[in-house]
N, C-alpha and C positions, 0 to 999 in steps of 0.2 A: 503493498498499499504506498503510496508516493505522496509525500508532503506538498502542497502546491504553493507556490509562492503568494504574498500577502500583496493585495493593490492598497494605497494609501489614498482617500481623494481627499477631497476638501468638501463639507457639509455647512453650507452657507446658514448662518441663522444659528451655530451652536449659543446654549447661553452664556453670555459674558459673566464671569466671575470680577467683582471690585480688584483691580488692580492685577489685572493678568488681560494680556492681549488676545484676541480671540483665535484659538488654534483647533485645528482639525483633527476629529479623533481619529484613531488608527484603526482604519478596518482587520479583521483579522479571517484568516482562512479556516473553515470549517471541515474538516478531513472526515466525512458521514458521519458527523455526530458524535463522534470519538476524542476528537482534539481539537484545539481552538488555537491558533498560531498568529506569530506575530512575525513581522521582520524587525531583524534589529541588525546593529553593524557595528561591528570592533574596529578600531584603527582600518576603516573603511570596507572590511572584508564581513560577507554579509551571514548572517544565522537566520534558521527559522527554530523559532523557540518557543515551547507550550507557555501561555498565559498559565499560572499557577497560582490561586490563593492558598494554597494551603503550606507554603513554604517563602522564605525570605530570598533566598540566595540566589545568584545567577553562576550557569557552568556551560560551558558549551561546548561541542568535540569539534577539533581539528587544530588550526595554526590560525593564530593573529600575529599579521606583520607589525614588527617594531612595538610587539608589547614590552611592557617591563616586570621583568620578574623580581616578588618580593622578596624570593628565598626562601617561602614557607611553602609546606607542604599542608593541600587542605581533601577533606574525606568528609562526604556526605553517607551515613549509614542509614537506608530505608528498611523495611519491613523484610523485605527479599532484595536481597544483594545490597551495593552500593557503587559509589562514583569516587573517584580521586586523582588529585595532581595538583600542577602547580598552581599556585595561587600568586594572578597576575593584576597588572592595571593597565586598562586603556581606554581611548576616548571611544565613547559609548553616543549612538545614535537610533533613536526606537522611531523606526518611519521618516516621515518627512519635518517632525514635529518636535521630539525632546532628543536634549541633547546633556549630556552629564559628561566631562572632563574627569579622566583620570578615573574609570569607575575600577573598582574592583570586583575580579571575575576567576573563574577556577576554570584550567582547560585539561580536557581528560583526551586521552589516545582512542583516537575513532575506532570502531571494529563491530562486529553484524547488529550489536543491540543500541550502538550510538554510532549511527555512520556521520563522516563531514558534514558538518553543517548546520546539525539539529542540537538540539539543549533545551534549557528548561530556565522560564526567567519564573523567579519566585517575585510575588506581587502580597505577600502577606508580611506588615511591617513586623519589628523582628527585638526584643529584647537579650536576644544571642542567639542570632545566627551562627551557624558555622564559620563565615569567612569573620565575622565582626570578631568571634572570641578569640578568634587569629591578629586578626589588626584593629588598632582603635579608632572607636568613631569621632569624628566623622569618615576618615578613609578609607576605613573598612564596610560602610553604612550598606545596606540596600539601595538598589537602583531606584527607587521610591521615595523614601527618604530624603533622597541626596536633590531629587526634584521638587520635593515640597520646601527645601532649605531653599530653592534658587527666587524663592517667595514667600517671606514667612506672615505675609499679610492674606494671601488666598488660602481657601479651604483645604485642609489636611483629605480630600476625599478622591476618590477616583469611582468609574462607575464600569458596569458589565453588560455589555447588552450580547445573548447569544442566539443564534439563528438554529432554524431547524432544518437540516436538509432535503427533509422531504416532504417538505409543509408544500400543499398545493397553493394555497394562496398568499402568504406571507414569507416570500423566499429571500434570506439575506446571511450574509457569513456573521457578520457580529462586530461588535466595535467597543472601543477602551476610550473613554474620557479622564482626563487629571485634572483636577480642581474647575470641571466645568460638567453640563450637564448635556445631554442630546435633547435641542427644540420639544421634539413634539412627546418628549417623556418627562416634560417640566413639572409637572404635577408630580414625583415622586417627592420633591422640596416639603410635601404638605402631609405626605405618608409618616406612620405613626415612628418616634426614633424608638430602635429595638436595640438594648442597651448590650453590649457584649458582655457576656459574663466572662470575668476576671478567676482565675483558680486560685486555692490557698498559694503562699509565696513556697512553699516548700515542693509544690507538682508545677512550679511556671515552665518548666521545662515540655509540660504537654500541653501548654495551651495552644487554641484554636481560635480561628474567627467561628464564636459559636455563642447563638442566643437561646432563649427558650420558647417552646410550642406551646400555646394558649393549653391550658387544660380542656381535654375533650376535641381536643384540636388537629385531631385526623380525622376526617371523614371517609366512610370504605365505600364500595358500589354502590352499597343497599341503600346509601345516604345517611347510616345511622355512622355515630363514632364510634372507633375504633377503642376496645378498653385497653389503656394503656400503662405501666406505670415507673416510673425512670430506673435506672439500676446504676445511677451516680452515686455514689455512695456521702457526697457532700452536699447533695440537695435537698434544699430544705424544704422544696414542696415536691415529694414525687409525682403527685398527677401533671406535671410539666416537663416533660421531653427536653435536654440538653440536644440541640442539633446544632451540627457543624455543615458550614456552607464552602464547599472547596471544588471548586474549578478545575480540581485537577483530578479527579474520579468521572470516570464517562459513567459508571452504572452506582448509584447511590447505595450503601451499604445499612440496611437495617437491621433488626433482630428476626428471628426465624419465626416466630408468632405473629408478629407486625406483617410479615409477608405472606404467609397463611391467613390470616383475617381478610389480606388486597385479594390475593390470586384464587385462593385455595377452592372457594365456592362456584368460581366455573366451570362450568364441563368441559371436562377433558382437559382441567388441569392435573399437572402431576409437580411433582418435586423431586429432580432429577439430580445426577452429575453430571453436565456437560464438558468433553474434554476442550480444554481451551482458558474456561471460564470458570470452571468450581457448580455447587452445588446453587440452583436457583429453581424458580418455576418455571415450565413449560405450559402454555396450551394454545389451543387456537387461533391464526392469528386473525379471525372475524369476531375474538373476543374484544369488547369494545369495554375497557378497565377504566373508570372513572372515579377519582381520588382529589380529595380538595384537602388541604393545609392550611391550617390559621393561624397569624401570629398578630398580635395586638390590637386583635379584635378582628382583624381585614380576612377576610377568605381568598386564598389563591388556589383556584384549580388547576388540574396539570392536564395537560393534555393529554387523549387516550395513544396518539402516536408514539408519546413519551412513555407511556408505564409500557409499553410492548417492543420489543425491534425484532425486523427479520434478522435472522440468524447470518446470513450474508452479510448484512451493514454491521456486522460484528469480527469481520473477517471468518467466519466459519460458513463452509459450503449449505450445510442445510442440516436440521435436525426434526428428528421421528421420534414421535411418542411411542408406547408400549404397541399402541395398536400398527405403529408403522406410519401413520398420517403426518404430514409437515407441520411443524408447529414453531409459534413465536416464542422469545425468550420475554420470561417479566423481567424489569430493569430495574425494578428495585428490589435489590436480590442481599438475600442475608447475608453477614458479614462473612467474610473472604480469609479474615486473620481472626486473630485471637488479640481481643483487649485486655488481656489478663483483668485477676482478680478486683482490679479498684480502677475499673473506666472512668473518665471524664466526661464523656457523651454517650449518646441513646442512637443518634444517627450521623450519617452522615450524607448530607443531601447533595452530590454533583452535578453534573451537567445536563442531565433528564428532568433534576426540578427548576436549573436556573434559569431554563430555555422558555422557563414558563414568566419570568419576574425581570425585571430590568432592575439592577443592584447598584444600594451606592454603598461603599464600605466609608466609613469615616473614621479616622485612627486619632480623632482628636486636634482640632486649631491650637496654634500655638498660642498661648494667653501672654499679652505684649506687657502687661500691668505688672507680671507675676515677678519676684527679683531673681526667680530662677528659669534661665533662658529658655531652657528644655521643656520649661510646665505647657500641659496639653489639658485641653476639655476631655471629656470622658469620651471613649470611643463607643459609636454606633452604626447599625446595618438599618437602610430604608429599604422597601421591598417595596416596585408598584406592579401590580398584576397585569399579566397583559394576555393569557386564555380565556377567551369569552365563550362559555361551554358550546353553546348553538352552533359556531362556526367550528368550534372543535370537532364536533360533532358530525359536519359536511364534510370538514376534513377528512374525518376517519371512513366518511361512507367512499367517496371518493378516491383514498387512497386504499382501501383494504376489501371494499365491498363491489368495488367497481360500479361506482355509483348508485348502486340499488341498494336502497335505503330497506334491510330488514330485519323485521324486529327481532329481539337475542332472544334466545331461550329463557332467558333467567337466570335464575341463582340456586344453588344447592341451599336447603336447608339444613343437611347435614354436612360438616364441612369435612368429616372422617369419608365422606363416599366420595369425595373430589380427587380422592388419591393424596391428600395432603400429607398425612401421616407417612405413610413409606416414600423407601426411598432406593430411586433406581441411577443404572449409568446408562447415558445415551450416548452413546460415538456419535460425534459432530464430520461430518465429510466437510474437510477443510478446504477451499481452496485455499489458503492463506493465514494460519493460526494468529489469532490474536489474544494475546494474555490480558484479559478485563480484570479490575478490581483492585488487589496487591501489587499486582503486575503484569502490565500489559504494554506489548509493543504498538503503536503508530506510527508509520513510517520509519522505523527505526527508533523513535522516541522514548526511553524509558520511561514511562508516566506509573509512575510508581511516589509511594506515600512514604513519609519521614516516620519512622515512632517516635523520634523527637521532635518536636517541635516548639519554637519560641515565636509569639505572631506581635510582641508589643514591638514599638520605635522605641528606641534610646531618647 
């Protein structure tokens, strides 16, 4: 699967923030709804990098001409595998809009899993990124923080808009803005501010961009709340799940019980082990799964095309159920990795969720009146719903039902009858295998999630 190049375009009328010139948003390349990449230059050398809100550091595979070697070695350890190499600096340019001199990055040797020209751009602010651990701030600070420092009176936020590759009505790749808002989505500034949940100091290494789901805030396909209880020991309200928003996961990660409540009652649903992606639900591709999340009293319906995916889109040829019928893969997947006995979150909502919202990540504006030059406001997230249920249903009919709106067979009353309690193994006929979740490869880029994450800006 090849990662395509990025096009950067000027969109007239980007919402202007006081103290900033109007700057074009950065358009992203959408590789089949599996990864969203930006074009980045280091000393003029072009790289296609995954944009990842789940990490803070920048690494690239290949060569950077005339880069300065710090003499230090870096290593980022993930749940599966790692990347390591010399820590260097070079002048960074992101699209035609953003530039940072002498940006710190890690350079790794290209190989089959990390082809030349690939990389990851961490957009999560950090109190302890791997590179910042090695070099003092601001020299070793992440790119995003250094951009914020260029104008201390501008808001310290960025926004992400992710497109849906197979959407028959609204087709766009995606974009990022920094300290600005896309004008057509300016109402996001009126949405509730969802405070980012801080972990206790002794767990700071595990900090994520995480917010609280409302109580009874997950509405299932039967239009009833799914009963949930937080498994986070430090949570003071077990009725509210702690949710991580992470643009580096293509398949959201949820508990097995929640996955069963979402998918298990559909006719033909089976919980299986699929070669390449691990255990998940599969179900007939004409099953329209509708789920809604609630944050801050607002509803965020999920497009049914994001609730299941054709396995071909995941780099798998075809998947068949126990009867030999072709099936689609449930995208909200039971955790494929061990969160240990003391988890700090209940869900990871990745790309399949983020395609349904315009998201603003605010890392706290600088406080000019404070005696501490690095003092900032409380970080928060704002979400603007993008999915209109009736249009989403029409899209599903067009994409999955050949334009014929056939009434669904209904849900099974007995969840065990859906095959949710059993687990079998399904061998996928792979055209090219993509390993999704803890470890997957899209265009050769490792899209893997760090077990140790620190996301607060120093």
